C-alpha positions as a printed NumPy array, in Angstrom:
array([[ 87.844, 104.738, 104.38 ],
       [ 85.726, 107.624, 103.123],
       [ 86.551, 110.761, 105.1  ],
       [ 83.5  , 112.552, 103.735],
       [ 80.064, 111.278, 102.94 ],
       [ 79.288, 110.573,  99.234],
       [ 76.763, 113.433,  99.485],
       [ 79.452, 115.896, 100.597],
       [ 81.955, 114.571,  98.021],
       [ 79.405, 115.139,  95.305],
       [ 78.668, 118.67 ,  96.565],
       [ 82.386, 119.505,  96.577],
       [ 82.76 , 118.294,  92.971],
       [ 79.707, 120.253,  91.857],
       [ 81.084, 123.456,  93.413],
       [ 84.579, 123.13 ,  92.046],
       [ 85.669, 123.838,  88.45 ],
       [ 84.353, 121.19 ,  86.086],
       [ 86.542, 118.254,  85.115],
       [ 87.949, 118.712,  81.58 ],
       [ 86.485, 116.336,  79.005],
       [ 89.897, 114.87 ,  78.179],
       [ 90.283, 113.788,  81.822],
       [ 86.794, 112.229,  81.88 ],
       [ 87.847, 110.214,  78.83 ],
       [ 91.041, 109.143,  80.549],
       [ 89.131, 108.089,  83.647],
       [ 86.762, 105.945,  81.556],
       [ 89.577, 104.23 ,  79.689],
       [ 91.509, 103.668,  82.91 ],
       [ 88.503, 101.917,  84.492],
       [ 87.997,  99.801,  81.366],
       [ 91.568,  98.725,  80.783],
       [ 93.843,  99.187,  83.821],
       [ 94.199,  97.26 ,  87.063],
       [ 93.31 ,  99.199,  90.26 ],
       [ 91.534, 102.138,  88.559],
       [ 90.837, 103.683,  91.998],
       [ 94.447, 104.861,  91.933],
       [ 93.531, 107.572,  89.414],
       [ 93.648, 111.091,  90.813],
       [ 90.059, 112.085,  90.122],
       [ 88.061, 115.277,  89.622],
       [ 88.327, 117.144,  92.944],
       [ 92.015, 116.437,  93.681],
       [ 92.844, 116.956,  89.999],
       [ 91.363, 120.458,  90.051],
       [ 93.257, 121.158,  93.294],
       [ 96.559, 120.125,  91.644],
       [ 95.8  , 122.169,  88.511],
       [ 94.939, 125.286,  90.439],
       [ 98.   , 125.016,  92.66 ],
       [100.189, 124.61 ,  89.599],
       [ 98.624, 127.649,  87.98 ],
       [ 99.27 , 129.698,  91.13 ],
       [102.902, 128.65 ,  91.229],
       [103.414, 128.882,  87.406],
       [106.368, 126.431,  87.556],
       [109.062, 126.252,  84.894],
       [109.908, 122.596,  85.71 ],
       [107.747, 119.973,  87.425],
       [108.857, 116.556,  88.628],
       [106.24 , 113.793,  89.093],
       [107.133, 110.506,  90.769],
       [104.416, 108.008,  89.851],
       [102.596, 108.633,  86.575],
       [ 99.968, 105.785,  86.57 ],
       [ 97.809, 106.63 ,  83.496],
       [ 98.716, 110.291,  83.417],
       [ 95.75 , 112.088,  84.984],
       [ 97.743, 114.084,  87.59 ],
       [100.482, 114.898,  85.081],
       [ 97.926, 116.575,  82.796],
       [ 96.467, 118.487,  85.731],
       [ 99.928, 119.735,  86.854],
       [100.902, 120.629,  83.283],
       [ 98.044, 123.095,  83.111],
       [100.113, 125.573,  85.152],
       [103.428, 125.166,  83.307],
       [105.129, 128.242,  81.906],
       [105.029, 128.374,  78.069],
       [108.571, 126.902,  77.806],
       [108.217, 124.718,  80.895],
       [108.583, 120.934,  81.125],
       [107.08 , 118.218,  83.309],
       [109.212, 115.123,  83.823],
       [107.103, 112.185,  84.984],
       [108.502, 108.792,  86.121],
       [106.812, 105.437,  86.467],
       [108.136, 101.939,  86.959],
       [105.433, 100.313,  84.841],
       [106.29 , 100.398,  81.12 ],
       [102.939,  98.855,  80.199],
       [101.24 , 102.203,  80.917],
       [103.411, 104.374,  78.662],
       [101.115, 104.038,  75.628],
       [ 97.934, 105.217,  77.396],
       [ 99.921, 107.991,  79.091],
       [101.266, 109.322,  75.804],
       [ 97.917, 109.051,  74.071],
       [ 96.273, 111.387,  76.578],
       [ 99.257, 113.663,  77.042],
       [ 99.147, 114.407,  73.324],
       [ 95.317, 114.7  ,  73.269],
       [ 95.481, 117.169,  76.162],
       [ 97.633, 119.629,  74.214],
       [100.461, 119.427,  76.749],
       [102.209, 116.454,  75.131],
       [105.163, 118.596,  73.909],
       [105.806, 119.676,  77.505],
       [105.618, 116.272,  79.174],
       [108.694, 113.975,  79.224],
       [108.093, 110.346,  80.157],
       [110.646, 108.245,  82.005],
       [110.27 , 104.533,  82.742],
       [112.285, 103.127,  85.636],
       [113.077, 103.548,  89.3  ],
       [112.774, 107.219,  90.232],
       [115.722, 106.929,  92.608],
       [117.902, 106.053,  89.611],
       [116.276, 108.396,  87.111],
       [116.201, 111.639,  89.107],
       [120.021, 112.051,  89.483],
       [120.264, 111.971,  85.71 ],
       [117.97 , 115.018,  85.291],
       [120.188, 118.086,  84.921],
       [117.796, 120.716,  86.315],
       [115.983, 121.856,  89.407],
       [112.252, 121.78 ,  89.955],
       [109.739, 124.329,  91.198],
       [107.076, 121.707,  91.903],
       [107.438, 118.06 ,  92.834],
       [104.61 , 115.538,  93.203],
       [105.256, 112.19 ,  94.917],
       [102.643, 109.495,  94.293],
       [104.317, 106.111,  93.958],
       [105.346, 103.136,  96.126],
       [104.557, 104.2  ,  99.7  ],
       [107.407, 102.229, 101.316],
       [109.867, 104.241,  99.242],
       [108.432, 107.699,  99.985],
       [111.383, 108.76 , 102.154],
       [113.856, 107.639,  99.509],
       [111.902, 109.424,  96.755],
       [111.713, 112.574,  98.859],
       [115.415, 112.692,  99.687],
       [116.359, 112.05 ,  96.083],
       [113.95 , 114.727,  94.857],
       [115.356, 117.177,  97.418],
       [118.671, 117.117,  95.524],
       [116.758, 118.78 ,  92.669],
       [114.894, 121.29 ,  94.881],
       [115.677, 124.943,  95.605],
       [114.353, 127.355,  98.165],
       [110.706, 127.886,  97.37 ],
       [110.197, 124.475,  95.698],
       [106.807, 123.015,  96.631],
       [106.665, 119.289,  97.27 ],
       [103.302, 117.471,  97.235],
       [102.997, 113.992,  98.814],
       [ 99.85 , 111.975,  98.013],
       [ 97.982, 109.307,  99.958],
       [ 99.476, 110.284, 103.298],
       [ 96.341, 109.353, 105.273],
       [ 96.33 , 105.888, 103.624],
       [ 92.574, 105.234, 103.937],
       [ 92.72 , 106.245, 107.587],
       [ 95.246, 103.514, 108.503],
       [ 97.617, 106.135, 109.903],
       [ 95.323, 106.543, 112.947],
       [ 94.475, 102.858, 113.421],
       [ 96.359, 100.118, 115.253],
       [ 99.388,  99.175, 113.174],
       [ 99.708,  95.598, 112.024],
       [103.262,  94.315, 112.196],
       [103.06 ,  93.127, 108.591],
       [101.824,  96.503, 107.277],
       [105.046,  97.995, 105.993],
       [103.36 , 100.648, 103.85 ],
       [101.517, 102.228, 106.748],
       [104.591, 102.071, 108.957],
       [106.58 , 103.853, 106.284],
       [103.949, 106.57 , 105.919],
       [103.736, 107.134, 109.677],
       [107.492, 107.774, 109.74 ],
       [107.322, 109.896, 106.601],
       [104.504, 112.117, 107.877],
       [106.339, 112.601, 111.151],
       [109.552, 113.516, 109.33 ],
       [107.917, 116.09 , 107.042],
       [106.186, 117.782, 109.954],
       [109.476, 118.172, 111.834],
       [112.01 , 118.621, 109.025],
       [113.683, 122.054, 109.509],
       [114.246, 122.299, 105.73 ],
       [110.485, 122.551, 105.187],
       [107.254, 124.376, 105.957],
       [104.523, 121.691, 105.904],
       [100.771, 121.291, 106.177],
       [ 98.886, 118.025, 105.739],
       [ 95.642, 118.634, 103.915],
       [ 92.64 , 116.263, 104.153],
       [ 92.125, 116.209, 100.391],
       [ 90.859, 112.821,  99.225],
       [ 93.326, 110.332, 100.771],
       [ 95.554, 113.072, 102.238],
       [ 97.858, 115.459, 100.447],
       [100.851, 116.989, 102.174],
       [101.979, 120.393, 100.965],
       [105.606, 121.214, 101.836],
       [107.698, 124.24 , 100.847],
       [111.475, 124.193, 100.908],
       [112.827, 127.01 , 103.097]])
């Protein structure tokens, strides 16, 4: 489902900061070589992530779901000079393209790749995070969130992507649709969780912005 007309989406892109050339190159290569290229973050949302990261100026960022690395590069734009971004993905086949563009972006020395299940990787990270971005298997969002919360502190911002799920969250739920069911529960939880302040933003496929109290 497109929440805005292509005309409006084009207008928004034209009146936002331009997409960096390195990210245009990554987008082209993703569409040429990787399955499901529509999963890439894209210009408008990428600039939103980059600007938010610059406003927060995080020392440490945690990303759950790297894909080909577009969002990681955007988030890394706001890192402090000595800051690090730890990004986790289950698919080891994507690590080469990720590293290629991390290094070309100039943020490669600040981005640490992890391959594996985030629920197993996160407990091994001996640090807390100022900014957390969740964009992986939707059925595991709650588990990702609770695991990430063990590395959060008051003021940590948690971003959850694809929470509108192409509009399926407001359509009749099919019994076999486990992903939508999980997102419905997750969205309800974040809106009511006393540990958080939360707003769901209609950016692209839905982006929830939560702040730990």
